[in-house]
A tleap script that builds the chain and sets N, CA, C and O, in Angstrom:
source leaprc.protein.ff14SB
mol = sequence {
  NMET ASN ILE GLY ILE ASP MET MET GLY GLY
  ASP PHE ALA PRO VAL GLU ALA VAL LYS GLY
  ILE ARG GLN TYR PHE LEU GLU GLN ASN ALA
  ASP ASP LEU SER LEU VAL LEU PHE GLY ASP
  GLU ILE GLN LEU THR ALA LEU LEU THR GLU
  TYR ASP VAL PRO GLN ALA LYS CYS GLN VAL
  VAL PRO THR THR GLN VAL ILE ASP MET ASN
  GLU CHIE
}
set mol.1.N position { 0.973 -59.821 -112.480 }
set mol.1.CA position { 1.485 -58.821 -113.364 }
set mol.1.C position { 1.658 -59.443 -114.743 }
set mol.1.O position { 2.130 -60.574 -114.865 }
set mol.2.N position { 1.277 -58.705 -115.780 }
set mol.2.CA position { 1.450 -59.128 -117.162 }
set mol.2.C position { 2.546 -58.296 -117.807 }
set mol.2.O position { 2.563 -57.073 -117.670 }
set mol.3.N position { 3.457 -58.953 -118.508 }
set mol.3.CA position { 4.548 -58.277 -119.199 }
set mol.3.C position { 4.594 -58.786 -120.633 }
set mol.3.O position { 4.564 -59.993 -120.872 }
set mol.4.N position { 4.668 -57.855 -121.591 }
set mol.4.CA position { 4.805 -58.198 -123.003 }
set mol.4.C position { 6.246 -58.014 -123.448 }
set mol.4.O position { 6.898 -57.039 -123.072 }
set mol.5.N position { 6.747 -58.956 -124.255 }
set mol.5.CA position { 8.131 -58.910 -124.704 }
set mol.5.C position { 8.193 -59.175 -126.207 }
set mol.5.O position { 7.620 -60.146 -126.700 }
set mol.6.N position { 8.903 -58.289 -126.936 }
set mol.6.CA position { 9.223 -58.535 -128.348 }
set mol.6.C position { 10.376 -59.520 -128.368 }
set mol.6.O position { 11.506 -59.161 -128.036 }
set mol.7.N position { 10.106 -60.744 -128.751 }
set mol.7.CA position { 11.109 -61.799 -128.677 }
set mol.7.C position { 12.049 -61.827 -129.880 }
set mol.7.O position { 13.077 -62.502 -129.839 }
set mol.8.N position { 11.717 -61.114 -130.939 }
set mol.8.CA position { 12.493 -61.216 -132.167 }
set mol.8.C position { 13.520 -60.092 -132.327 }
set mol.8.O position { 14.307 -60.109 -133.274 }
set mol.9.N position { 13.522 -59.118 -131.416 }
set mol.9.CA position { 14.452 -58.004 -131.528 }
set mol.9.C position { 15.691 -58.226 -130.681 }
set mol.9.O position { 15.639 -58.922 -129.666 }
set mol.10.N position { 16.792 -57.645 -131.089 }
set mol.10.CA position { 18.013 -57.728 -130.303 }
set mol.10.C position { 18.994 -58.748 -130.850 }
set mol.10.O position { 18.665 -59.553 -131.722 }
set mol.11.N position { 20.203 -58.695 -130.319 }
set mol.11.CA position { 21.248 -59.622 -130.739 }
set mol.11.C position { 20.924 -61.036 -130.280 }
set mol.11.O position { 20.509 -61.256 -129.143 }
set mol.12.N position { 21.118 -61.978 -131.175 }
set mol.12.CA position { 20.943 -63.410 -130.908 }
set mol.12.C position { 19.512 -63.768 -130.487 }
set mol.12.O position { 19.285 -64.723 -129.745 }
set mol.13.N position { 18.564 -62.982 -130.977 }
set mol.13.CA position { 17.150 -63.249 -130.673 }
set mol.13.C position { 16.649 -64.397 -131.537 }
set mol.13.O position { 17.133 -64.568 -132.656 }
set mol.14.N position { 15.723 -65.165 -131.069 }
set mol.14.CA position { 15.054 -65.107 -129.786 }
set mol.14.C position { 15.688 -65.998 -128.717 }
set mol.14.O position { 15.188 -66.075 -127.595 }
set mol.15.N position { 16.786 -66.670 -129.064 }
set mol.15.CA position { 17.391 -67.634 -128.134 }
set mol.15.C position { 17.785 -66.974 -126.810 }
set mol.15.O position { 17.475 -67.495 -125.739 }
set mol.16.N position { 18.464 -65.837 -126.883 }
set mol.16.CA position { 18.931 -65.196 -125.647 }
set mol.16.C position { 17.772 -64.691 -124.797 }
set mol.16.O position { 17.852 -64.706 -123.569 }
set mol.17.N position { 16.701 -64.246 -125.435 }
set mol.17.CA position { 15.525 -63.807 -124.675 }
set mol.17.C position { 14.890 -64.991 -123.943 }
set mol.17.O position { 14.477 -64.860 -122.791 }
set mol.18.N position { 14.813 -66.128 -124.601 }
set mol.18.CA position { 14.251 -67.328 -123.962 }
set mol.18.C position { 15.140 -67.764 -122.798 }
set mol.18.O position { 14.632 -68.145 -121.743 }
set mol.19.N position { 16.448 -67.713 -122.977 }
set mol.19.CA position { 17.360 -68.059 -121.885 }
set mol.19.C position { 17.165 -67.124 -120.686 }
set mol.19.O position { 17.198 -67.560 -119.536 }
set mol.20.N position { 16.964 -65.847 -120.969 }
set mol.20.CA position { 16.740 -64.885 -119.892 }
set mol.20.C position { 15.446 -65.145 -119.145 }
set mol.20.O position { 15.397 -65.039 -117.920 }
set mol.21.N position { 14.409 -65.483 -119.874 }
set mol.21.CA position { 13.121 -65.803 -119.249 }
set mol.21.C position { 13.264 -67.040 -118.370 }
set mol.21.O position { 12.764 -67.075 -117.245 }
set mol.22.N position { 13.944 -68.043 -118.887 }
set mol.22.CA position { 14.162 -69.272 -118.109 }
set mol.22.C position { 14.922 -68.959 -116.819 }
set mol.22.O position { 14.555 -69.433 -115.743 }
set mol.23.N position { 15.969 -68.168 -116.936 }
set mol.23.CA position { 16.770 -67.801 -115.766 }
set mol.23.C position { 15.925 -67.064 -114.733 }
set mol.23.O position { 16.045 -67.314 -113.534 }
set mol.24.N position { 15.073 -66.157 -115.199 }
set mol.24.CA position { 14.219 -65.416 -114.285 }
set mol.24.C position { 13.298 -66.363 -113.513 }
set mol.24.O position { 13.165 -66.254 -112.294 }
set mol.25.N position { 12.668 -67.287 -114.232 }
set mol.25.CA position { 11.756 -68.224 -113.565 }
set mol.25.C position { 12.499 -69.135 -112.583 }
set mol.25.O position { 11.916 -69.554 -111.583 }
set mol.26.N position { 13.767 -69.451 -112.844 }
set mol.26.CA position { 14.551 -70.285 -111.929 }
set mol.26.C position { 14.934 -69.535 -110.660 }
set mol.26.O position { 15.021 -70.130 -109.586 }
set mol.27.N position { 15.163 -68.222 -110.780 }
set mol.27.CA position { 15.682 -67.448 -109.649 }
set mol.27.C position { 14.620 -66.701 -108.848 }
set mol.27.O position { 14.870 -66.339 -107.698 }
set mol.28.N position { 13.454 -66.464 -109.418 }
set mol.28.CA position { 12.454 -65.620 -108.769 }
set mol.28.C position { 11.174 -66.398 -108.475 }
set mol.28.O position { 10.866 -67.386 -109.142 }
set mol.29.N position { 10.448 -65.947 -107.485 }
set mol.29.CA position { 9.102 -66.449 -107.237 }
set mol.29.C position { 8.178 -65.687 -108.180 }
set mol.29.O position { 7.860 -64.522 -107.938 }
set mol.30.N position { 7.754 -66.335 -109.241 }
set mol.30.CA position { 6.992 -65.654 -110.287 }
set mol.30.C position { 5.551 -66.155 -110.339 }
set mol.30.O position { 4.975 -66.296 -111.418 }
set mol.31.N position { 4.976 -66.420 -109.176 }
set mol.31.CA position { 3.608 -66.934 -109.147 }
set mol.31.C position { 2.608 -65.974 -109.763 }
set mol.31.O position { 1.624 -66.407 -110.363 }
set mol.32.N position { 2.845 -64.674 -109.622 }
set mol.32.CA position { 1.890 -63.682 -110.112 }
set mol.32.C position { 2.302 -63.086 -111.450 }
set mol.32.O position { 1.732 -62.080 -111.872 }
set mol.33.N position { 3.290 -63.688 -112.133 }
set mol.33.CA position { 3.794 -63.154 -113.391 }
set mol.33.C position { 3.251 -63.938 -114.577 }
set mol.33.O position { 3.232 -65.169 -114.562 }
set mol.34.N position { 2.813 -63.222 -115.596 }
set mol.34.CA position { 2.367 -63.826 -116.843 }
set mol.34.C position { 3.031 -63.063 -117.987 }
set mol.34.O position { 2.972 -61.835 -118.039 }
set mol.35.N position { 3.662 -63.797 -118.902 }
set mol.35.CA position { 4.362 -63.166 -120.013 }
set mol.35.C position { 3.585 -63.341 -121.310 }
set mol.35.O position { 3.025 -64.404 -121.579 }
set mol.36.N position { 3.562 -62.283 -122.104 }
set mol.36.CA position { 2.998 -62.323 -123.447 }
set mol.36.C position { 4.182 -62.120 -124.385 }
set mol.36.O position { 4.787 -61.049 -124.411 }
set mol.37.N position { 4.504 -63.151 -125.150 }
set mol.37.CA position { 5.693 -63.145 -126.000 }
set mol.37.C position { 5.273 -62.945 -127.452 }
set mol.37.O position { 4.487 -63.725 -127.989 }
set mol.38.N position { 5.795 -61.908 -128.080 }
set mol.38.CA position { 5.456 -61.579 -129.454 }
set mol.38.C position { 6.574 -62.029 -130.384 }
set mol.38.O position { 7.737 -61.688 -130.169 }
set mol.39.N position { 6.224 -62.805 -131.432 }
set mol.39.CA position { 7.238 -63.243 -132.386 }
set mol.39.C position { 6.798 -64.445 -133.185 }
set mol.39.O position { 5.609 -64.748 -133.279 }
set mol.40.N position { 7.772 -65.125 -133.762 }
set mol.40.CA position { 7.537 -66.307 -134.597 }
set mol.40.C position { 7.065 -67.462 -133.707 }
set mol.40.O position { 7.830 -67.989 -132.899 }
set mol.41.N position { 5.805 -67.842 -133.869 }
set mol.41.CA position { 5.188 -68.837 -132.979 }
set mol.41.C position { 5.903 -70.185 -133.003 }
set mol.41.O position { 6.136 -70.780 -131.951 }
set mol.42.N position { 6.247 -70.663 -134.175 }
set mol.42.CA position { 6.885 -71.977 -134.294 }
set mol.42.C position { 8.252 -71.969 -133.622 }
set mol.42.O position { 8.588 -72.878 -132.863 }
set mol.43.N position { 9.028 -70.942 -133.908 }
set mol.43.CA position { 10.359 -70.826 -133.328 }
set mol.43.C position { 10.297 -70.672 -131.803 }
set mol.43.O position { 11.057 -71.316 -131.081 }
set mol.44.N position { 9.401 -69.826 -131.325 }
set mol.44.CA position { 9.299 -69.593 -129.880 }
set mol.44.C position { 8.821 -70.823 -129.136 }
set mol.44.O position { 9.366 -71.158 -128.084 }
set mol.45.N position { 7.822 -71.494 -129.656 }
set mol.45.CA position { 7.294 -72.684 -128.990 }
set mol.45.C position { 8.374 -73.755 -128.864 }
set mol.45.O position { 8.501 -74.400 -127.823 }
set mol.46.N position { 9.149 -73.938 -129.932 }
set mol.46.CA position { 10.232 -74.925 -129.896 }
set mol.46.C position { 11.293 -74.544 -128.855 }
set mol.46.O position { 11.771 -75.404 -128.116 }
set mol.47.N position { 11.658 -73.271 -128.797 }
set mol.47.CA position { 12.674 -72.828 -127.839 }
set mol.47.C position { 12.176 -72.898 -126.399 }
set mol.47.O position { 12.935 -73.264 -125.501 }
set mol.48.N position { 10.919 -72.554 -126.169 }
set mol.48.CA position { 10.361 -72.639 -124.819 }
set mol.48.C position { 10.385 -74.082 -124.316 }
set mol.48.O position { 10.649 -74.333 -123.140 }
set mol.49.N position { 10.109 -75.020 -125.211 }
set mol.49.CA position { 10.165 -76.437 -124.859 }
set mol.49.C position { 11.603 -76.873 -124.624 }
set mol.49.O position { 11.898 -77.543 -123.634 }
set mol.50.N position { 12.498 -76.493 -125.532 }
set mol.50.CA position { 13.908 -76.885 -125.433 }
set mol.50.C position { 14.551 -76.387 -124.141 }
set mol.50.O position { 15.326 -77.115 -123.519 }
set mol.51.N position { 14.239 -75.158 -123.729 }
set mol.51.CA position { 14.844 -74.580 -122.537 }
set mol.51.C position { 13.982 -74.760 -121.288 }
set mol.51.O position { 14.253 -74.154 -120.252 }
set mol.52.N position { 12.960 -75.579 -121.387 }
set mol.52.CA position { 12.118 -75.952 -120.244 }
set mol.52.C position { 11.543 -74.735 -119.509 }
set mol.52.O position { 11.577 -74.656 -118.281 }
set mol.53.N position { 11.017 -73.795 -120.293 }
set mol.53.CA position { 10.355 -72.613 -119.743 }
set mol.53.C position { 8.911 -72.991 -119.435 }
set mol.53.O position { 8.261 -73.622 -120.269 }
set mol.54.N position { 8.389 -72.630 -118.271 }
set mol.54.CA position { 7.004 -72.979 -117.930 }
set mol.54.C position { 6.010 -72.306 -118.886 }
set mol.54.O position { 5.706 -71.121 -118.753 }
set mol.55.N position { 5.518 -73.077 -119.837 }
set mol.55.CA position { 4.654 -72.524 -120.879 }
set mol.55.C position { 3.292 -72.107 -120.348 }
set mol.55.O position { 2.580 -71.354 -121.013 }
set mol.56.N position { 2.921 -72.572 -119.180 }
set mol.56.CA position { 1.668 -72.122 -118.575 }
set mol.56.C position { 1.755 -70.654 -118.187 }
set mol.56.O position { 0.730 -69.986 -118.043 }
set mol.57.N position { 2.976 -70.146 -118.017 }
set mol.57.CA position { 3.202 -68.742 -117.651 }
set mol.57.C position { 3.415 -67.848 -118.869 }
set mol.57.O position { 3.527 -66.630 -118.732 }
set mol.58.N position { 3.473 -68.451 -120.070 }
set mol.58.CA position { 3.801 -67.702 -121.282 }
set mol.58.C position { 2.731 -67.891 -122.347 }
set mol.58.O position { 2.316 -69.011 -122.644 }
set mol.59.N position { 2.299 -66.784 -122.908 }
set mol.59.CA position { 1.375 -66.820 -124.039 }
set mol.59.C position { 2.133 -66.286 -125.247 }
set mol.59.O position { 2.675 -65.182 -125.199 }
set mol.60.N position { 2.177 -67.055 -126.327 }
set mol.60.CA position { 2.853 -66.621 -127.544 }
set mol.60.C position { 1.821 -65.999 -128.478 }
set mol.60.O position { 0.813 -66.619 -128.815 }
set mol.61.N position { 2.093 -64.760 -128.891 }
set mol.61.CA position { 1.257 -64.068 -129.864 }
set mol.61.C position { 2.033 -64.056 -131.174 }
set mol.61.O position { 3.064 -63.391 -131.276 }
set mol.62.N position { 1.545 -64.791 -132.184 }
set mol.62.CA position { 2.290 -64.863 -133.440 }
set mol.62.C position { 2.275 -63.528 -134.185 }
set mol.62.O position { 1.254 -62.844 -134.254 }
set mol.63.N position { 3.440 -63.178 -134.740 }
set mol.63.CA position { 3.558 -61.960 -135.535 }
set mol.63.C position { 4.124 -62.315 -136.901 }
set mol.63.O position { 4.872 -63.282 -137.051 }
set mol.64.N position { 3.754 -61.517 -137.891 }
set mol.64.CA position { 4.242 -61.768 -139.247 }
set mol.64.C position { 4.996 -60.578 -139.821 }
set mol.64.O position { 5.743 -60.737 -140.786 }
set mol.65.N position { 4.819 -59.394 -139.256 }
set mol.65.CA position { 5.483 -58.218 -139.791 }
set mol.65.C position { 6.792 -57.948 -139.064 }
set mol.65.O position { 6.955 -58.276 -137.888 }
set mol.66.N position { 7.720 -57.342 -139.798 }
set mol.66.CA position { 9.008 -56.980 -139.243 }
set mol.66.C position { 9.244 -55.498 -139.471 }
set mol.66.O position { 9.007 -54.997 -140.571 }
set mol.67.N position { 9.704 -54.794 -138.460 }
set mol.67.CA position { 10.065 -53.385 -138.586 }
set mol.67.C position { 11.593 -53.330 -138.643 }
set mol.67.O position { 12.273 -53.675 -137.677 }
set mol.68.N position { 12.115 -52.897 -139.780 }
set mol.68.CA position { 13.567 -52.829 -139.948 }
set mol.68.C position { 14.146 -51.639 -139.188 }
set mol.68.O position { 13.432 -50.711 -138.808 }
set mol.69.N position { 15.463 -51.696 -138.980 }
set mol.69.CA position { 16.159 -50.644 -138.229 }
set mol.69.C position { 16.028 -49.271 -138.884 }
set mol.69.O position { 16.027 -48.259 -138.183 }
set mol.70.N position { 15.919 -49.213 -140.215 }
set mol.70.CA position { 15.881 -47.917 -140.897 }
set mol.70.C position { 14.481 -47.341 -141.045 }
set mol.70.O position { 14.320 -46.266 -141.624 }
set mol.71.N position { 13.480 -48.019 -140.543 }
set mol.71.CA position { 12.102 -47.522 -140.632 }
set mol.71.C position { 11.794 -46.577 -139.467 }
set mol.71.O position { 12.332 -46.728 -138.370 }
set mol.72.N position { 10.925 -45.610 -139.724 }
set mol.72.CA position { 10.529 -44.638 -138.702 }
set mol.72.C position { 9.393 -45.188 -137.862 }
set mol.72.O position { 8.920 -44.514 -136.947 }
savepdb mol mol.pdb
quit
């Protein structure tokens, strides 16, 4: 299964999202799971390494645009 996640949205992003991903991989058998993470490539790669997230299961897609809360 492939799942895409906007890593830059939400409170305390992207740190809390990375922590959640790490927790999921620790608690679940995720052999058939592949994540596509959208966001700041440099920041995400550093956090994935810091929190020991299996990077073979995660593909980072770099993004440069931001959609603000007041945009339609």
